[in-house]
C-alpha positions as CSV (number, residue, x, y, z in Angstrom):
1,M,22.8,15.7,-22.6
2,A,22.7,13.6,-19.4
3,S,19.9,14.1,-16.9
4,K,19.9,13.0,-13.3
5,S,17.2,10.5,-12.3
6,P,14.8,11.7,-9.7
7,D,15.3,10.8,-6.1
8,V,12.5,8.5,-4.8
9,P,11.4,9.4,-1.3
10,E,11.2,6.7,1.4
11,S,7.7,5.5,2.3
12,N,6.9,5.8,6.0
13,L,4.1,5.2,8.4
14,L,2.6,8.7,7.9
15,D,2.5,8.1,4.1
16,R,0.6,4.9,4.6
17,L,-1.9,6.6,7.0
18,F,-2.6,9.3,4.3
19,L,-2.9,6.5,1.7
20,Y,-5.6,4.8,3.7
21,G,-7.0,8.2,4.8
22,I,-6.3,9.4,8.3
23,R,-10.0,10.2,8.8
24,S,-10.9,6.6,7.9
25,V,-8.3,5.2,10.3
26,L,-9.5,7.5,13.1
27,V,-13.2,6.5,12.5
28,V,-12.3,2.8,12.7
29,L,-10.2,3.3,15.8
30,A,-12.9,5.3,17.5
31,V,-15.6,2.7,16.8
32,V,-13.4,-0.2,18.0
33,V,-12.3,1.7,21.2
34,F,-15.9,2.5,22.0
35,G,-16.9,-1.1,21.5
36,I,-14.1,-2.3,23.8
37,Y,-15.1,0.3,26.4
38,L,-18.7,-1.1,26.3
39,I,-17.4,-4.7,26.6
40,V,-15.2,-3.8,29.7
41,H,-17.9,-1.7,31.3
42,G,-20.5,-4.4,30.7
43,A,-18.3,-7.0,32.3
44,L,-17.6,-4.8,35.3
45,V,-21.2,-3.9,36.0
46,S,-22.6,-7.3,34.9
47,R,-24.7,-5.8,32.1
48,F,-25.3,-8.3,29.3
49,D,-26.7,-5.6,27.0
50,Y,-23.5,-3.5,27.2
51,L,-21.4,-6.6,26.6
52,A,-23.5,-7.6,23.5
53,S,-23.5,-4.1,22.2
54,G,-19.8,-3.7,22.6
55,I,-19.1,-7.0,20.7
56,L,-21.5,-5.8,17.9
57,I,-19.7,-2.4,17.7
58,V,-16.3,-4.0,17.6
59,M,-17.5,-6.3,14.7
60,I,-18.8,-3.2,12.9
61,G,-15.4,-1.5,13.3
62,I,-13.6,-4.5,11.9
63,G,-16.1,-4.5,9.0
64,L,-15.4,-0.8,8.4
65,A,-11.7,-1.5,8.3
66,F,-12.1,-4.1,5.6
67,A,-14.4,-1.8,3.6
68,F,-12.0,1.1,3.8
69,Q,-9.1,-1.1,2.8
70,Q,-11.0,-2.5,-0.2
71,T,-12.1,1.0,-1.3
72,T,-8.6,2.3,-1.1
73,T,-7.2,-0.6,-3.0
74,K,-9.8,0.0,-5.8
75,V,-9.0,3.7,-6.0
76,I,-5.2,2.9,-6.2
77,T,-5.8,0.3,-8.9
78,Q,-7.9,2.6,-11.0
79,R,-5.3,5.3,-10.7
80,Y,-2.5,3.2,-11.9
81,Y,-4.1,0.8,-14.4
82,S,-6.2,3.1,-16.5
83,G,-3.7,2.8,-19.3
84,D,-0.3,1.6,-18.2
85,T,0.6,4.9,-16.8
86,L,3.7,3.5,-15.1
87,V,5.5,2.7,-18.4
88,G,8.4,5.1,-18.9
89,K,8.4,6.1,-15.2
90,T,11.7,5.9,-13.3
91,G,12.4,4.6,-9.8
92,R,15.0,2.6,-7.8
93,A,15.7,-1.1,-7.2
94,V,14.9,-2.0,-3.6
95,V,16.8,-5.3,-3.9
96,A,19.5,-6.6,-6.3
97,M,17.9,-8.5,-9.2
98,K,19.4,-10.9,-11.7
99,S,18.3,-10.9,-15.3
100,T,14.7,-12.4,-15.6
101,S,14.4,-12.8,-11.8
102,K,11.8,-11.1,-9.6
103,G,12.5,-8.4,-7.2
104,V,11.1,-5.1,-5.8
105,V,11.3,-1.6,-7.1
106,H,10.1,1.7,-5.8
107,V,8.2,3.7,-8.5
108,E,5.8,6.6,-8.1
109,H,6.1,6.5,-4.3
110,E,5.1,2.9,-4.0
111,S,6.9,-0.5,-3.9
112,W,6.1,-2.8,-6.8
113,S,7.0,-6.4,-7.7
114,A,9.3,-6.4,-10.8
115,V,11.1,-8.6,-13.2
116,A,14.5,-7.4,-14.4
117,E,15.4,-7.4,-18.0
118,E,19.1,-7.3,-17.0
119,D,21.2,-7.5,-13.8
120,I,20.3,-4.6,-11.6
121,A,22.1,-3.6,-8.4
122,R,20.3,-2.5,-5.2
123,G,19.6,1.2,-5.2
124,E,20.3,1.5,-9.0
125,A,17.9,3.7,-11.0
126,V,15.4,1.7,-13.1
127,I,12.9,2.5,-15.8
128,V,9.6,0.7,-16.3
129,T,9.4,-0.9,-19.8
130,A,6.1,-2.8,-19.4
131,V,3.4,-3.9,-17.0
132,D,2.7,-7.7,-16.9
133,P,-0.8,-8.9,-17.7
134,D,-1.3,-9.5,-14.0
135,K,-1.2,-5.7,-13.6
136,V,0.9,-6.1,-10.4
137,T,4.4,-6.9,-11.8
138,L,6.5,-4.4,-13.7
139,K,9.2,-5.2,-16.2
140,V,12.2,-2.9,-15.6
141,R,15.7,-2.3,-16.9
142,K,18.5,0.0,-15.9
143,H,17.9,3.7,-16.4
144,R,20.7,5.0,-18.6
145,T,21.4,8.7,-18.3
């Protein structure tokens, strides 16, 4: 009884925007654009208060970007590492890997660093056998159907 391994969709820019939250990205962009507007307007009309406010608002926007990125990373980390939920999942090798060498695999709609237990060709189906203690690197082998 052979089963076909699932196709792994390609990650694109829209997927990444949803990962970080489109609303979060739009809020940060709006804050930074408003700050840049104040800087330009303050320079044109020689108003130091506009210029200083614009610089402060741009700095706040950059701080928000870092805060959103850290929050998103924490949510992703909690989702995947609450009990080695990736063990047993299938995916595809992004690059060819020799036995015991590092490479990249695509599992659960994300790219992961991986160590191959055997030689694996690019595009070949893989299965996750373990998660390294660093909780970033997966151990994978060929997925035999």
